[in-house]
N, C-alpha and C positions, 0 to 999 in steps of 0.2 A: 558592393560595398552597403556596410550598415547607412540607413538615410532615416532622419528626420523631417518630417514634413515639415514645411515653414510655408505659407499663403499657398496660392496655384501651383502644383507642381514643384513648388520649391523644396529645398532641404539645406539643412546645416551640413556644413563640412565638419568630418570628424579629426580631431586633432588628438596626438598621442603624445604624451611630454615623458621625457626620461629624467630622472634626476635624484634629488637627495637635498634634504635640510631648509637651509634659508633659501638656498638657488633655485629648489624647485618652487618654494612659498612665492615667491617674487613672478615668477614664473604663471603660475597659478591664480594668482591676484590680477595678472595681466591679461590672461586669454580669459577668466572669467566677466570681462570686459566685453567680449564679443561673442557674437550668435554662432557659437560654434559646439559642438558634440566635446569634452573633453575626456580623457582617460590619462590618469598620473599612474606612472609605472616606478615604482619605488625602489632604491636600495634596500637591501635587507642585511646591513652588516654591520651597524651601528653596534661598539662595544662600551660606548662611555656613559657618565650622568645615568638618569633614571633606565634609560636602556639598556645599558651594562649591569644595574644592580638587577635589574628584571630577568634578563639573561641566565644571571647567574643563580637566583633563587627559582627560576620555572623552567628548568631545562626542555630546550626544543622549542620555544616560542619564538616568534619572529618579531624582533626589536620593534619596539612601537613608535618611538620618538617620532621620525621621519614620516613615516604613516601618517600619525595624529596632526601633525604640521598642517601636511597634504590636507587631509580632511577638514580643519579648520578654515585652511587659504578658502576654500569652497563650501565654507558654509553659508547656508539662507543670510538673505540681508535680513535685518529687523525680526520683533517676535523672537520666538522659541528657537530660530534656528542661529539668530546672534547669542542668544543668553546662553545655549549650548557651547555655539564655538568656542565663545569666551571662557567659558564653564573647561571646555576640554585641553584648553590652554593653560588655565590655572594651575598654579605649582603649591601642592600642602605646604602651608609651614606649620612651626610647632617645633614639639621633640617626638621623637620616635621613630618608628619603620616606615611611617609613608610621607617623612619630611623631605619634599625637595621633588618627590615626584609628580609630572602633570595628573590632573585628573582622568583626561582621556588614556593614558597610557593606560592607566590600571581597569578603564571599561573596556580596552581594546584585548587586554589580555583575558578579563573575563568574559568577554562575550568570542572569544576563539577557546575558550573553555565549555563553555556550553554549549557552544554548536559544532565544538569538532572540527573547524574548517575556517582558517583564516581570511579566505576571502568572503566566506560568509559572511564573516565577524565585521567586516572592513564594509560589505553592503549593508550591515544592517546599521553600522555605526553611520554611514552615510544618509540613509534613511532618515534617523534621528536629526540630524542636522541639516536638512533639507538640503544636501549637497548639490551644487551646480554640477557636477560630474562625477566619474568613478575613482576610487584609488585601489591598485592592486600593486601587490610586491612584486617583485621582479622573479622570485623565487619563492616558494611554500615552505623552505628551511632556510632557518637562520645563517650566517655564512660569516667566514670572515678574510679581511684583505691582508695579504701579505706581498710584503714589498723589498725589492732590491734598490739598497740604500749606498752612496759612497760617499767619501768625506767625513766618516766616524773616524777613522783611525790614522794612524803618523803615515801611512800610505793612502796618499787621494786616490787609489784606483783600486784598491780593496772592496770589494762586494760583501755588505753584510744586510741579512735579511731580520728583517723587523715586522711582526705581527700585530694585526688591530690597527682597527680606523681610528682612534684616536693616536696611537702612538705614530703610526704614520703623517696623518696630520701635524703632528708636533713635533717630526725630528726636524734636529737641525744639520743632517747631511742631504744631500741632493737624491731624491728620490728618479729611479733611472727605470720602474718596470712594476705594474703590479700583476698580482693574478691573484685567485679565490681559491677558497679553501672550504669545504672538499672541490676538486677540481671540475671541470665540467658540469656543475650543477645542471638539474631539472628545471625551466623554466617555467614558471605558474603558465597555467594554459589559457587563461582567459587573457593574459598580457599579449602573447603573442597572437592571438584570434584579434584581437583590437589593433595588433600593429599591421595584419594581414589587411584589415578593413579601412585604414586611416588614409586619409589626404594628405596631413602634414604631419611628422612625426620631428621633434625637434629633441637635441642634445642639449646640455647646459641651460643656463652658467649654472654653476655649484662649485664644490671641490672637484678639481679635475679628476686627481687618481681615486678618490675615496667614493663620489655621487655620482659622476658621468662615465669615468669609463668603465668600473665593476659590470654595468648592461652588456656592454660588448663584449663581456668574459663569459657570457651566458649561450652555449652553444646556438640552442634553439633563437632566443631572441638575436643575436647576432647574424643569423641565418635569416630571420623574418623580417629583419632592417634591410638587409641585402639584398633580398629579394623583392623588396614592395615596391610599388609603382607608385608609392607616396613622395610628394616632394620633403627630399632631407634637408631639415634645416639646423646648423650647429649657432648656438646664441656664446657667443666668447665674452669672458669675466672683463671688469672694469680695471683691474689691477691683479697682479699676482698675490697669490694666496702664501704668507710668512710660514715657511716651514715647507707646506706640500710642491708650491709652484714657484718658491723663491729665486729672482731673478730670469723668469723665464720671460718672453716677448711673447706679442700676439699670435706670431707665428709659429711660435714652438707648441705651443697648445695643439695646433693642427697636425705639428708634425707628429708628435706623443700619443696624438688619437689614430693618425694612421699607423704606427709602430705595432698599438694594438688590436687595430683593425683591419690587417693588411687587404687591400683589395676595396673596402668599402667607400663608396663616393657619394658625397654630399652635394646638392644642388646650390645651398645657398648659405654663406658664413655673414650671420648678424653683429656687427661691433660698433662700441661707441667710437664716433670720432673723435674724440677727444685721448681716446685712451690707445689710440698708433700711433706713435711716433713713427713709423715709416710704413705706410700703407703698401707703398708697391712690393715691402717685401711680404705682406699677407697676402697681398692679390696673388703672387706668385705660389706660395705655399697654399692657399685657397684650390687656386688652379690645377696642383699636383691632384687634388682630390676630386677634381671633375666642377670646383665651385665658383661662382663669384661672390665676390665681396660687397654688402649692402654697409653703407655706414650712416649710422642716423646718431642722433642727441637723446641717446637711452638713459643716461645716470641722471640722478638725484640733484647732481649739481653742489654738494657737499660731502658725502662721503662716496668711497668705492661701491655703492651699491646702486641696482638698476631701478628707474622710479617705473612704478605699474602701469601707470597711464600713458608714460610717455613709450615702453614698449609695448603696451599694446597697439598703441598708433602704429610702430615699425612692424607688428606680426599681423595687423590689419594690410598693409601695401605687400606683403609676401601672400598674405592670401589673395588678393585680389589677383595677384598675376599667377595663380593657379587655374583661373577662367578662362576656359580655351577660346579661342576665336570664334565666334558667332553663338556660343553660349550663354551670354547677360542679352537681355533686353532692354527696352527704355519706358522710364515713368512705372507704372503700377507691374510691368513684369520683373522690373529688379528690386530687388531688396536689399537691405544693408544688411553686410555682416558685423559690423561695430553698429552695435543699437545706442541710437542719440547722439553719434561721434560723425559727424561728415566728413573730417580728417580720417575715419578706417574704414570708411562706406565702399561696399564692391559690390557687383555684381554677382550672384552665386545661385544661379536656377538647376544648374548640372556642372557637377564635380567630376574631377578626371577619376 
């Protein structure tokens, strides 16, 4: 496995986090507080807002919005990194063709055209931002999401197909399943390699049908996740998402995940204790995936959003459990996974 040296004989664990949008942004904000190597693997099916406009104007480009947000979450603190990170997120104002486009979206499209490679473009943008990790697309071609939805006709059992991430996220019906178009897309090779070398793989939080599940519909990614020896962690949302998962219980999120990736085994399900009304049912659903449930206070206390600092502490607890018996030392032989936070510290001289 890829290892970054840390102290005498030590190395940082490698974490691959899969998702998109605001859920991935908060996960990356939490992970960057820990002493880990981070790779974000990002969905490429966004067809709304600036990304949708750019997809129509520049055929073949990857929708840059979720990729931009991931890069901004990893931008260096202070100095040019902080300035460029904020600039990447800034949306052009005024009137005309650029209005509403985030600066970073335009930069990513330009880099991709100059370099002729979306991964090279993301790596170049990461260097500009002094990013604390690497951002990769789940596939190197733009994709569309197609959903089977019920509840849109007089017959409540009638199934209709809805196309597009925005349409799926906003549907008033009940989403039953999603698939990708074109089907069976090739995975980004660098994303597959990162998964193969990971110590921890995370899915979620985020829009379940449009940001989390799509990764499991890319055959090479699904196979790499299933075969990986890494610890597999699912982070549940704090509340159902209107339209996409309205009315879902926490355990239904796991059942849907299992239905889209039969046979996938999970090690840990992380949930906010205040967002789980029936812990026993969640434990049963997690058990069907081979997982145990870790309950923590990871919400911000005001909105159904994760608090990055609290989520970071919970992730540090997961990472601490990955140290095999006898691997950790004492005193100077042990090092902190969570820099500066006693709550998130663990020995990690050698990782599985």
